[in-house]
PyMOL Python script that loads the backbone (N, CA, C, O; Angstrom):
from pymol import cmd

cmd.read_pdbstr("""\
ATOM      1  N   UNK A   1       7.729  16.473  26.020  1.00  0.00           N
ATOM      2  CA  UNK A   1       6.928  15.476  25.117  1.00  0.00           C
ATOM      3  C   UNK A   1       5.551  15.083  25.901  1.00  0.00           C
ATOM      4  O   UNK A   1       5.543  14.868  27.113  1.00  0.00           O
ATOM      5  N   UNK A   2       4.458  15.019  25.128  1.00  0.00           N
ATOM      6  CA  UNK A   2       3.138  14.725  25.766  1.00  0.00           C
ATOM      7  C   UNK A   2       2.774  13.194  26.040  1.00  0.00           C
ATOM      8  O   UNK A   2       3.247  12.351  25.278  1.00  0.00           O
ATOM      9  N   UNK A   3       2.198  12.919  26.783  1.00  0.00           N
ATOM     10  CA  UNK A   3       1.505  11.452  26.920  1.00  0.00           C
ATOM     11  C   UNK A   3       0.916  11.160  25.729  1.00  0.00           C
ATOM     12  O   UNK A   3       0.053  12.008  25.503  1.00  0.00           O
ATOM     13  N   UNK A   4       0.987  10.354  24.872  1.00  0.00           N
ATOM     14  CA  UNK A   4       0.139   9.868  23.907  1.00  0.00           C
ATOM     15  C   UNK A   4      -1.296   9.616  24.321  1.00  0.00           C
ATOM     16  O   UNK A   4      -2.241   9.661  23.533  1.00  0.00           O
ATOM     17  N   UNK A   5      -1.389   9.355  25.584  1.00  0.00           N
ATOM     18  CA  UNK A   5      -2.884   9.431  25.839  1.00  0.00           C
ATOM     19  C   UNK A   5      -3.610  10.608  25.747  1.00  0.00           C
ATOM     20  O   UNK A   5      -4.840  10.622  25.777  1.00  0.00           O
ATOM     21  N   UNK A   6      -2.778  11.798  25.615  1.00  0.00           N
ATOM     22  CA  UNK A   6      -3.650  12.829  25.627  1.00  0.00           C
ATOM     23  C   UNK A   6      -3.830  13.523  24.289  1.00  0.00           C
ATOM     24  O   UNK A   6      -4.652  13.022  23.521  1.00  0.00           O
ATOM     25  N   UNK A   7      -3.222  14.527  23.937  1.00  0.00           N
ATOM     26  CA  UNK A   7      -3.703  15.141  22.821  1.00  0.00           C
ATOM     27  C   UNK A   7      -3.173  14.463  21.546  1.00  0.00           C
ATOM     28  O   UNK A   7      -3.878  14.325  20.546  1.00  0.00           O
ATOM     29  N   UNK A   8      -1.662  13.971  21.643  1.00  0.00           N
ATOM     30  CA  UNK A   8      -1.439  13.260  20.295  1.00  0.00           C
ATOM     31  C   UNK A   8      -2.136  11.917  19.680  1.00  0.00           C
ATOM     32  O   UNK A   8      -1.952  11.526  18.527  1.00  0.00           O
ATOM     33  N   UNK A   9      -2.954  11.290  20.634  1.00  0.00           N
ATOM     34  CA  UNK A   9      -3.684  10.083  20.470  1.00  0.00           C
ATOM     35  C   UNK A   9      -4.980  10.845  19.478  1.00  0.00           C
ATOM     36  O   UNK A   9      -5.681  10.053  18.848  1.00  0.00           O
ATOM     37  N   UNK A  10      -5.161  11.710  19.399  1.00  0.00           N
ATOM     38  CA  UNK A  10      -6.154  12.351  18.568  1.00  0.00           C
ATOM     39  C   UNK A  10      -6.020  11.964  16.967  1.00  0.00           C
ATOM     40  O   UNK A  10      -4.979  12.363  16.445  1.00  0.00           O
ATOM     41  N   UNK A  11      -7.012  11.180  16.055  1.00  0.00           N
ATOM     42  CA  UNK A  11      -6.754  10.686  15.055  1.00  0.00           C
ATOM     43  C   UNK A  11      -6.006   9.182  14.921  1.00  0.00           C
ATOM     44  O   UNK A  11      -5.791   8.536  13.896  1.00  0.00           O
ATOM     45  N   UNK A  12      -5.678   8.847  16.358  1.00  0.00           N
ATOM     46  CA  UNK A  12      -5.123   7.494  16.337  1.00  0.00           C
ATOM     47  C   UNK A  12      -6.241   6.525  17.315  1.00  0.00           C
ATOM     48  O   UNK A  12      -6.874   6.908  18.298  1.00  0.00           O
ATOM     49  N   UNK A  13      -6.236   5.301  16.746  1.00  0.00           N
ATOM     50  CA  UNK A  13      -6.754   4.062  17.556  1.00  0.00           C
ATOM     51  C   UNK A  13      -6.079   2.996  17.775  1.00  0.00           C
ATOM     52  O   UNK A  13      -5.284   2.471  16.995  1.00  0.00           O
ATOM     53  N   UNK A  14      -6.427   2.574  19.046  1.00  0.00           N
ATOM     54  CA  UNK A  14      -5.576   1.321  19.470  1.00  0.00           C
ATOM     55  C   UNK A  14      -6.012  -0.078  18.592  1.00  0.00           C
ATOM     56  O   UNK A  14      -7.131  -0.562  18.419  1.00  0.00           O
ATOM     57  N   UNK A  15      -4.692  -0.525  18.114  1.00  0.00           N
ATOM     58  CA  UNK A  15      -5.028  -1.996  17.081  1.00  0.00           C
ATOM     59  C   UNK A  15      -4.262  -2.918  17.677  1.00  0.00           C
ATOM     60  O   UNK A  15      -3.487  -2.669  18.600  1.00  0.00           O
ATOM     61  N   UNK A  16      -4.479  -4.210  17.088  1.00  0.00           N
ATOM     62  CA  UNK A  16      -3.594  -5.337  17.695  1.00  0.00           C
ATOM     63  C   UNK A  16      -2.273  -5.030  16.936  1.00  0.00           C
ATOM     64  O   UNK A  16      -2.210  -4.490  15.832  1.00  0.00           O
ATOM     65  N   UNK A  17      -1.220  -5.458  17.697  1.00  0.00           N
ATOM     66  CA  UNK A  17       0.055  -5.678  17.011  1.00  0.00           C
ATOM     67  C   UNK A  17       0.100  -6.854  16.360  1.00  0.00           C
ATOM     68  O   UNK A  17      -0.639  -7.795  16.650  1.00  0.00           O
ATOM     69  N   UNK A  18       0.934  -6.880  15.472  1.00  0.00           N
ATOM     70  CA  UNK A  18       0.638  -7.740  14.239  1.00  0.00           C
ATOM     71  C   UNK A  18       1.835  -8.822  14.846  1.00  0.00           C
ATOM     72  O   UNK A  18       1.715 -10.047  14.825  1.00  0.00           O
ATOM     73  N   UNK A  19       2.900  -8.144  15.337  1.00  0.00           N
ATOM     74  CA  UNK A  19       4.239  -9.290  15.665  1.00  0.00           C
ATOM     75  C   UNK A  19       3.784 -10.421  16.846  1.00  0.00           C
ATOM     76  O   UNK A  19       4.336 -11.521  16.864  1.00  0.00           O
ATOM     77  N   UNK A  20       2.795 -10.086  17.771  1.00  0.00           N
ATOM     78  CA  UNK A  20       2.520 -10.722  18.697  1.00  0.00           C
ATOM     79  C   UNK A  20       0.798 -11.044  18.647  1.00  0.00           C
ATOM     80  O   UNK A  20       0.201 -11.467  19.637  1.00  0.00           O
ATOM     81  N   UNK A  21       0.287 -10.835  17.645  1.00  0.00           N
ATOM     82  CA  UNK A  21      -1.108 -11.217  17.530  1.00  0.00           C
ATOM     83  C   UNK A  21      -1.909 -10.340  18.694  1.00  0.00           C
ATOM     84  O   UNK A  21      -3.009 -10.754  19.058  1.00  0.00           O
ATOM     85  N   UNK A  22      -1.442  -9.312  19.192  1.00  0.00           N
ATOM     86  CA  UNK A  22      -2.304  -8.849  20.370  1.00  0.00           C
ATOM     87  C   UNK A  22      -2.038  -9.216  21.818  1.00  0.00           C
ATOM     88  O   UNK A  22      -2.470  -8.597  22.790  1.00  0.00           O
ATOM     89  N   UNK A  23      -1.205 -10.397  21.844  1.00  0.00           N
ATOM     90  CA  UNK A  23      -0.950 -10.820  23.189  1.00  0.00           C
ATOM     91  C   UNK A  23       0.184 -10.226  23.977  1.00  0.00           C
ATOM     92  O   UNK A  23       0.360 -10.488  25.166  1.00  0.00           O
ATOM     93  N   UNK A  24       1.073  -9.284  23.159  1.00  0.00           N
ATOM     94  CA  UNK A  24       2.071  -8.738  24.320  1.00  0.00           C
ATOM     95  C   UNK A  24       3.329  -9.501  24.507  1.00  0.00           C
ATOM     96  O   UNK A  24       4.351  -9.086  25.055  1.00  0.00           O
ATOM     97  N   UNK A  25       3.128 -10.651  23.991  1.00  0.00           N
ATOM     98  CA  UNK A  25       4.271 -11.944  24.225  1.00  0.00           C
ATOM     99  C   UNK A  25       4.801 -12.749  22.926  1.00  0.00           C
ATOM    100  O   UNK A  25       4.006 -13.324  22.184  1.00  0.00           O
ATOM    101  N   UNK A  26       6.056 -12.751  22.724  1.00  0.00           N
ATOM    102  CA  UNK A  26       6.539 -13.274  21.732  1.00  0.00           C
ATOM    103  C   UNK A  26       7.584 -14.192  22.106  1.00  0.00           C
ATOM    104  O   UNK A  26       8.688 -13.758  22.436  1.00  0.00           O
ATOM    105  N   UNK A  27       7.310 -15.515  22.079  1.00  0.00           N
ATOM    106  CA  UNK A  27       8.176 -16.770  21.976  1.00  0.00           C
ATOM    107  C   UNK A  27       8.651 -16.584  23.621  1.00  0.00           C
ATOM    108  O   UNK A  27       9.824 -16.831  23.904  1.00  0.00           O
ATOM    109  N   UNK A  28       7.727 -16.154  24.658  1.00  0.00           N
ATOM    110  CA  UNK A  28       8.290 -16.050  26.121  1.00  0.00           C
ATOM    111  C   UNK A  28       8.935 -14.815  26.271  1.00  0.00           C
ATOM    112  O   UNK A  28       9.388 -14.660  27.405  1.00  0.00           O
ATOM    113  N   UNK A  29       9.096 -14.027  25.614  1.00  0.00           N
ATOM    114  CA  UNK A  29       9.539 -12.526  26.078  1.00  0.00           C
ATOM    115  C   UNK A  29       8.629 -11.486  25.633  1.00  0.00           C
ATOM    116  O   UNK A  29       7.749 -11.668  24.791  1.00  0.00           O
ATOM    117  N   UNK A  30       8.886 -10.306  26.269  1.00  0.00           N
ATOM    118  CA  UNK A  30       8.010  -9.244  25.910  1.00  0.00           C
ATOM    119  C   UNK A  30       8.074  -9.035  24.419  1.00  0.00           C
ATOM    120  O   UNK A  30       9.064  -9.313  23.742  1.00  0.00           O
ATOM    121  N   UNK A  31       6.881  -8.495  23.925  1.00  0.00           N
ATOM    122  CA  UNK A  31       7.062  -8.328  22.395  1.00  0.00           C
ATOM    123  C   UNK A  31       7.762  -7.039  22.010  1.00  0.00           C
ATOM    124  O   UNK A  31       7.294  -6.011  22.499  1.00  0.00           O
ATOM    125  N   UNK A  32       8.805  -6.940  21.215  1.00  0.00           N
ATOM    126  CA  UNK A  32       9.767  -5.731  20.739  1.00  0.00           C
ATOM    127  C   UNK A  32       8.702  -4.902  19.932  1.00  0.00           C
ATOM    128  O   UNK A  32       8.984  -3.717  20.112  1.00  0.00           O
ATOM    129  N   UNK A  33       7.699  -5.005  19.193  1.00  0.00           N
ATOM    130  CA  UNK A  33       7.019  -4.154  18.394  1.00  0.00           C
ATOM    131  C   UNK A  33       6.142  -3.505  19.167  1.00  0.00           C
ATOM    132  O   UNK A  33       5.882  -2.348  18.838  1.00  0.00           O
ATOM    133  N   UNK A  34       5.550  -4.016  20.238  1.00  0.00           N
ATOM    134  CA  UNK A  34       4.610  -3.141  20.986  1.00  0.00           C
ATOM    135  C   UNK A  34       4.981  -2.859  22.587  1.00  0.00           C
ATOM    136  O   UNK A  34       4.320  -2.215  23.402  1.00  0.00           O
ATOM    137  N   UNK A  35       6.261  -3.551  22.779  1.00  0.00           N
ATOM    138  CA  UNK A  35       6.593  -3.151  24.261  1.00  0.00           C
ATOM    139  C   UNK A  35       5.276  -4.159  25.083  1.00  0.00           C
ATOM    140  O   UNK A  35       4.408  -3.490  25.644  1.00  0.00           O
ATOM    141  N   UNK A  36       5.174  -5.273  25.132  1.00  0.00           N
ATOM    142  CA  UNK A  36       3.954  -5.889  25.699  1.00  0.00           C
ATOM    143  C   UNK A  36       2.877  -5.530  25.733  1.00  0.00           C
ATOM    144  O   UNK A  36       2.034  -6.205  26.324  1.00  0.00           O
ATOM    145  N   UNK A  37       2.575  -4.438  25.157  1.00  0.00           N
ATOM    146  CA  UNK A  37       1.015  -3.845  25.369  1.00  0.00           C
ATOM    147  C   UNK A  37       0.135  -4.631  24.761  1.00  0.00           C
ATOM    148  O   UNK A  37      -0.960  -4.674  25.322  1.00  0.00           O
ATOM    149  N   UNK A  38       0.288  -5.454  23.511  1.00  0.00           N
ATOM    150  CA  UNK A  38      -0.328  -5.856  22.666  1.00  0.00           C
ATOM    151  C   UNK A  38      -1.232  -5.226  21.758  1.00  0.00           C
ATOM    152  O   UNK A  38      -2.192  -5.787  21.230  1.00  0.00           O
ATOM    153  N   UNK A  39      -0.845  -3.888  21.576  1.00  0.00           N
ATOM    154  CA  UNK A  39      -1.933  -3.109  21.076  1.00  0.00           C
ATOM    155  C   UNK A  39      -0.908  -1.567  20.682  1.00  0.00           C
ATOM    156  O   UNK A  39      -0.110  -1.017  21.441  1.00  0.00           O
ATOM    157  N   UNK A  40      -1.198  -1.248  19.560  1.00  0.00           N
ATOM    158  CA  UNK A  40      -0.433  -0.060  19.206  1.00  0.00           C
ATOM    159  C   UNK A  40      -1.284   1.400  18.476  1.00  0.00           C
ATOM    160  O   UNK A  40      -2.134   1.061  17.653  1.00  0.00           O
ATOM    161  N   UNK A  41      -1.197   2.416  18.612  1.00  0.00           N
ATOM    162  CA  UNK A  41      -1.648   3.425  18.214  1.00  0.00           C
ATOM    163  C   UNK A  41      -1.323   3.575  16.695  1.00  0.00           C
ATOM    164  O   UNK A  41      -0.210   3.669  16.177  1.00  0.00           O
ATOM    165  N   UNK A  42      -2.599   3.575  16.078  1.00  0.00           N
ATOM    166  CA  UNK A  42      -2.463   3.497  14.494  1.00  0.00           C
ATOM    167  C   UNK A  42      -3.468   4.898  14.023  1.00  0.00           C
ATOM    168  O   UNK A  42      -4.664   5.093  14.239  1.00  0.00           O
ATOM    169  N   UNK A  43      -2.618   5.611  13.419  1.00  0.00           N
ATOM    170  CA  UNK A  43      -3.236   6.816  12.593  1.00  0.00           C
ATOM    171  C   UNK A  43      -4.388   6.083  11.862  1.00  0.00           C
ATOM    172  O   UNK A  43      -4.346   4.991  11.295  1.00  0.00           O
ATOM    173  N   UNK A  44      -5.494   6.994  12.016  1.00  0.00           N
ATOM    174  CA  UNK A  44      -7.050   6.434  11.527  1.00  0.00           C
ATOM    175  C   UNK A  44      -6.996   7.220   9.918  1.00  0.00           C
ATOM    176  O   UNK A  44      -6.400   8.292   9.819  1.00  0.00           O
ATOM    177  N   UNK A  45      -7.569   6.678   8.872  1.00  0.00           N
ATOM    178  CA  UNK A  45      -8.038   5.249   8.666  1.00  0.00           C
ATOM    179  C   UNK A  45      -6.885   4.711   8.760  1.00  0.00           C
ATOM    180  O   UNK A  45      -5.813   5.201   8.407  1.00  0.00           O
ATOM    181  N   UNK A  46      -7.121   3.488   9.333  1.00  0.00           N
ATOM    182  CA  UNK A  46      -5.952   2.084   9.380  1.00  0.00           C
ATOM    183  C   UNK A  46      -5.911   1.693   8.144  1.00  0.00           C
ATOM    184  O   UNK A  46      -6.860   1.530   7.376  1.00  0.00           O
ATOM    185  N   UNK A  47      -4.458   1.498   7.902  1.00  0.00           N
ATOM    186  CA  UNK A  47      -3.858   0.894   6.703  1.00  0.00           C
ATOM    187  C   UNK A  47      -2.796   0.122   6.901  1.00  0.00           C
ATOM    188  O   UNK A  47      -1.740   0.645   7.256  1.00  0.00           O
ATOM    189  N   UNK A  48      -2.894  -1.286   6.702  1.00  0.00           N
ATOM    190  CA  UNK A  48      -1.906  -2.166   6.525  1.00  0.00           C
ATOM    191  C   UNK A  48      -0.398  -1.655   6.069  1.00  0.00           C
ATOM    192  O   UNK A  48      -0.194  -0.769   5.240  1.00  0.00           O
ATOM    193  N   UNK A  49       0.433  -2.266   6.656  1.00  0.00           N
ATOM    194  CA  UNK A  49       1.700  -1.869   6.093  1.00  0.00           C
ATOM    195  C   UNK A  49       2.004  -2.152   4.801  1.00  0.00           C
ATOM    196  O   UNK A  49       1.921  -3.329   4.449  1.00  0.00           O
ATOM    197  N   UNK A  50       2.445  -1.062   3.773  1.00  0.00           N
ATOM    198  CA  UNK A  50       2.661  -1.619   2.520  1.00  0.00           C
ATOM    199  C   UNK A  50       4.133  -2.633   2.046  1.00  0.00           C
ATOM    200  O   UNK A  50       4.464  -3.129   0.969  1.00  0.00           O
ATOM    201  N   UNK A  51       4.764  -2.636   3.407  1.00  0.00           N
ATOM    202  CA  UNK A  51       6.306  -3.549   2.904  1.00  0.00           C
ATOM    203  C   UNK A  51       5.855  -5.069   3.229  1.00  0.00           C
ATOM    204  O   UNK A  51       5.964  -5.974   2.402  1.00  0.00           O
ATOM    205  N   UNK A  52       5.294  -5.253   4.639  1.00  0.00           N
ATOM    206  CA  UNK A  52       4.992  -6.449   5.013  1.00  0.00           C
ATOM    207  C   UNK A  52       3.521  -7.047   4.975  1.00  0.00           C
ATOM    208  O   UNK A  52       3.167  -8.097   5.511  1.00  0.00           O
ATOM    209  N   UNK A  53       2.665  -6.097   4.169  1.00  0.00           N
ATOM    210  CA  UNK A  53       1.219  -6.560   3.987  1.00  0.00           C
ATOM    211  C   UNK A  53       0.798  -6.780   5.410  1.00  0.00           C
ATOM    212  O   UNK A  53       0.184  -7.844   5.487  1.00  0.00           O
ATOM    213  N   UNK A  54       0.915  -6.086   6.720  1.00  0.00           N
ATOM    214  CA  UNK A  54       0.326  -6.032   7.985  1.00  0.00           C
ATOM    215  C   UNK A  54       0.507  -7.412   8.759  1.00  0.00           C
ATOM    216  O   UNK A  54      -0.281  -7.703   9.659  1.00  0.00           O
ATOM    217  N   UNK A  55       1.688  -8.367   8.355  1.00  0.00           N
ATOM    218  CA  UNK A  55       2.316  -9.220   9.245  1.00  0.00           C
ATOM    219  C   UNK A  55       3.236  -9.129  10.019  1.00  0.00           C
ATOM    220  O   UNK A  55       3.560  -9.957  10.870  1.00  0.00           O
ATOM    221  N   UNK A  56       3.882  -7.798   9.710  1.00  0.00           N
ATOM    222  CA  UNK A  56       4.956  -7.432  10.927  1.00  0.00           C
ATOM    223  C   UNK A  56       6.421  -7.988  10.487  1.00  0.00           C
ATOM    224  O   UNK A  56       7.466  -7.733  11.087  1.00  0.00           O
ATOM    225  N   UNK A  57       6.319  -8.645   9.542  1.00  0.00           N
ATOM    226  CA  UNK A  57       7.594  -9.545   9.287  1.00  0.00           C
ATOM    227  C   UNK A  57       8.491  -8.883   8.027  1.00  0.00           C
ATOM    228  O   UNK A  57       7.848  -8.314   7.144  1.00  0.00           O
ATOM    229  N   UNK A  58       9.602  -8.925   7.942  1.00  0.00           N
ATOM    230  CA  UNK A  58      10.589  -8.207   7.160  1.00  0.00           C
ATOM    231  C   UNK A  58      10.884  -8.982   5.986  1.00  0.00           C
ATOM    232  O   UNK A  58      11.904  -9.660   5.862  1.00  0.00           O
ATOM    233  N   UNK A  59       9.639  -8.828   4.809  1.00  0.00           N
ATOM    234  CA  UNK A  59       9.524  -9.836   3.693  1.00  0.00           C
ATOM    235  C   UNK A  59      11.177  -9.666   2.877  1.00  0.00           C
ATOM    236  O   UNK A  59      11.704 -10.585   2.249  1.00  0.00           O
ATOM    237  N   UNK A  60      11.646  -8.609   3.028  1.00  0.00           N
ATOM    238  CA  UNK A  60      12.990  -8.307   2.284  1.00  0.00           C
ATOM    239  C   UNK A  60      14.184  -9.191   2.940  1.00  0.00           C
ATOM    240  O   UNK A  60      15.168  -9.441   2.245  1.00  0.00           O
ATOM    241  N   UNK A  61      14.123  -9.539   3.920  1.00  0.00           N
ATOM    242  CA  UNK A  61      15.248 -10.048   4.860  1.00  0.00           C
ATOM    243  C   UNK A  61      15.427 -11.570   4.531  1.00  0.00           C
ATOM    244  O   UNK A  61      14.409 -12.261   4.511  1.00  0.00           O
ATOM    245  N   UNK A  62      16.558 -12.105   4.289  1.00  0.00           N
ATOM    246  CA  UNK A  62      17.189 -13.228   4.302  1.00  0.00           C
ATOM    247  C   UNK A  62      16.759 -14.082   5.582  1.00  0.00           C
ATOM    248  O   UNK A  62      16.675 -15.310   5.584  1.00  0.00           O
ATOM    249  N   UNK A  63      16.483 -13.190   6.742  1.00  0.00           N
ATOM    250  CA  UNK A  63      16.577 -14.041   8.095  1.00  0.00           C
ATOM    251  C   UNK A  63      15.304 -14.241   8.554  1.00  0.00           C
ATOM    252  O   UNK A  63      14.712 -13.163   8.516  1.00  0.00           O
ATOM    253  N   UNK A  64      14.600 -15.131   8.975  1.00  0.00           N
ATOM    254  CA  UNK A  64      13.404 -15.317   9.150  1.00  0.00           C
ATOM    255  C   UNK A  64      13.262 -14.983  10.727  1.00  0.00           C
ATOM    256  O   UNK A  64      14.014 -15.492  11.558  1.00  0.00           O
ATOM    257  N   UNK A  65      12.313 -14.155  11.034  1.00  0.00           N
ATOM    258  CA  UNK A  65      11.905 -13.599  12.484  1.00  0.00           C
ATOM    259  C   UNK A  65      12.291 -11.976  12.528  1.00  0.00           C
ATOM    260  O   UNK A  65      12.247 -11.367  13.597  1.00  0.00           O
ATOM    261  N   UNK A  66      12.627 -11.404  11.429  1.00  0.00           N
ATOM    262  CA  UNK A  66      13.051 -10.159  11.825  1.00  0.00           C
ATOM    263  C   UNK A  66      11.831  -9.335  11.808  1.00  0.00           C
ATOM    264  O   UNK A  66      10.900  -9.775  11.133  1.00  0.00           O
ATOM    265  N   UNK A  67      11.673  -8.264  12.402  1.00  0.00           N
ATOM    266  CA  UNK A  67      10.504  -7.131  12.284  1.00  0.00           C
ATOM    267  C   UNK A  67      10.745  -6.355  10.910  1.00  0.00           C
ATOM    268  O   UNK A  67      11.820  -5.941  10.477  1.00  0.00           O
ATOM    269  N   UNK A  68       9.642  -6.272  10.406  1.00  0.00           N
ATOM    270  CA  UNK A  68       9.870  -5.026   9.236  1.00  0.00           C
ATOM    271  C   UNK A  68      10.381  -3.967   9.673  1.00  0.00           C
ATOM    272  O   UNK A  68      10.191  -3.476  10.786  1.00  0.00           O
ATOM    273  N   UNK A  69      11.237  -3.453   8.590  1.00  0.00           N
ATOM    274  CA  UNK A  69      11.987  -2.220   8.777  1.00  0.00           C
ATOM    275  C   UNK A  69      11.224  -1.066   8.551  1.00  0.00           C
ATOM    276  O   UNK A  69      11.781   0.011   8.766  1.00  0.00           O
ATOM    277  N   UNK A  70      10.003  -1.071   8.140  1.00  0.00           N
ATOM    278  CA  UNK A  70       9.183  -0.012   7.779  1.00  0.00           C
ATOM    279  C   UNK A  70       8.195   0.014   8.878  1.00  0.00           C
ATOM    280  O   UNK A  70       7.991   1.158   9.284  1.00  0.00           O
ATOM    281  N   UNK A  71       7.593  -0.813   9.416  1.00  0.00           N
ATOM    282  CA  UNK A  71       6.786  -0.660  10.373  1.00  0.00           C
ATOM    283  C   UNK A  71       7.136  -1.041  11.771  1.00  0.00           C
ATOM    284  O   UNK A  71       6.411  -0.894  12.756  1.00  0.00           O
ATOM    285  N   UNK A  72       8.078  -1.440  11.746  1.00  0.00           N
ATOM    286  CA  UNK A  72       8.760  -2.107  13.170  1.00  0.00           C
ATOM    287  C   UNK A  72       8.045  -3.191  13.880  1.00  0.00           C
ATOM    288  O   UNK A  72       8.017  -3.255  15.109  1.00  0.00           O
ATOM    289  N   UNK A  73       7.427  -4.102  13.042  1.00  0.00           N
ATOM    290  CA  UNK A  73       6.834  -5.481  13.285  1.00  0.00           C
ATOM    291  C   UNK A  73       5.435  -4.977  14.035  1.00  0.00           C
ATOM    292  O   UNK A  73       4.831  -5.824  14.694  1.00  0.00           O
ATOM    293  N   UNK A  74       4.981  -3.830  13.970  1.00  0.00           N
ATOM    294  CA  UNK A  74       3.177  -3.547  14.311  1.00  0.00           C
ATOM    295  C   UNK A  74       2.447  -3.942  13.153  1.00  0.00           C
ATOM    296  O   UNK A  74       1.359  -4.492  13.321  1.00  0.00           O
ATOM    297  N   UNK A  75       2.855  -3.757  12.077  1.00  0.00           N
ATOM    298  CA  UNK A  75       1.818  -4.401  10.816  1.00  0.00           C
ATOM    299  C   UNK A  75       1.074  -3.135  10.374  1.00  0.00           C
ATOM    300  O   UNK A  75       0.114  -3.461   9.676  1.00  0.00           O
ATOM    301  N   UNK A  76       1.163  -1.945  10.515  1.00  0.00           N
ATOM    302  CA  UNK A  76       0.468  -0.833  10.323  1.00  0.00           C
ATOM    303  C   UNK A  76       1.169   0.183   9.936  1.00  0.00           C
ATOM    304  O   UNK A  76       2.205   0.522  10.507  1.00  0.00           O
ATOM    305  N   UNK A  77       0.668   0.787   8.906  1.00  0.00           N
ATOM    306  CA  UNK A  77       1.309   1.968   8.498  1.00  0.00           C
ATOM    307  C   UNK A  77       1.006   3.457   9.447  1.00  0.00           C
ATOM    308  O   UNK A  77      -0.140   3.865   9.636  1.00  0.00           O
ATOM    309  N   UNK A  78       1.766   3.889   9.778  1.00  0.00           N
ATOM    310  CA  UNK A  78       1.746   5.374  10.738  1.00  0.00           C
ATOM    311  C   UNK A  78       1.289   4.544  12.286  1.00  0.00           C
ATOM    312  O   UNK A  78       0.153   4.628  12.752  1.00  0.00           O
ATOM    313  N   UNK A  79       2.073   3.994  12.740  1.00  0.00           N
ATOM    314  CA  UNK A  79       1.554   3.280  13.999  1.00  0.00           C
ATOM    315  C   UNK A  79       2.761   3.653  14.787  1.00  0.00           C
ATOM    316  O   UNK A  79       3.889   3.689  14.297  1.00  0.00           O
ATOM    317  N   UNK A  80       2.428   3.981  16.262  1.00  0.00           N
ATOM    318  CA  UNK A  80       3.286   4.138  17.236  1.00  0.00           C
ATOM    319  C   UNK A  80       3.027   3.394  18.261  1.00  0.00           C
ATOM    320  O   UNK A  80       1.889   2.995  18.511  1.00  0.00           O
ATOM    321  N   UNK A  81       4.400   3.038  19.199  1.00  0.00           N
ATOM    322  CA  UNK A  81       4.021   2.314  20.267  1.00  0.00           C
ATOM    323  C   UNK A  81       3.383   3.191  21.710  1.00  0.00           C
ATOM    324  O   UNK A  81       3.604   4.375  21.961  1.00  0.00           O
ATOM    325  N   UNK A  82       2.869   2.600  22.218  1.00  0.00           N
ATOM    326  CA  UNK A  82       1.958   3.478  23.201  1.00  0.00           C
ATOM    327  C   UNK A  82       2.815   4.088  24.418  1.00  0.00           C
ATOM    328  O   UNK A  82       2.268   4.790  25.269  1.00  0.00           O
TER     329      UNK A  82
END
""", "prot")
cmd.dss("prot")
cmd.show_as("cartoon", "prot")
cmd.util.cbc("prot")
cmd.orient("prot")
């Protein structure tokens, strides 16, 4: 597997993680959506996740505070952890 900073990052740009608002922290813990980096790699052109509308929350869930099942809480369509 290649490092994402090399050829796989072509066509991707760093965007703020929706779950932690780019801080890398979520309620005193490392953000589960971005592994504490605050940024995620997003395929360009960037598009918000169609399921959560870009907020990273699972709107279909009865439980509050769950990551969106489609984007993993990142808030973007076609986003990867760095």
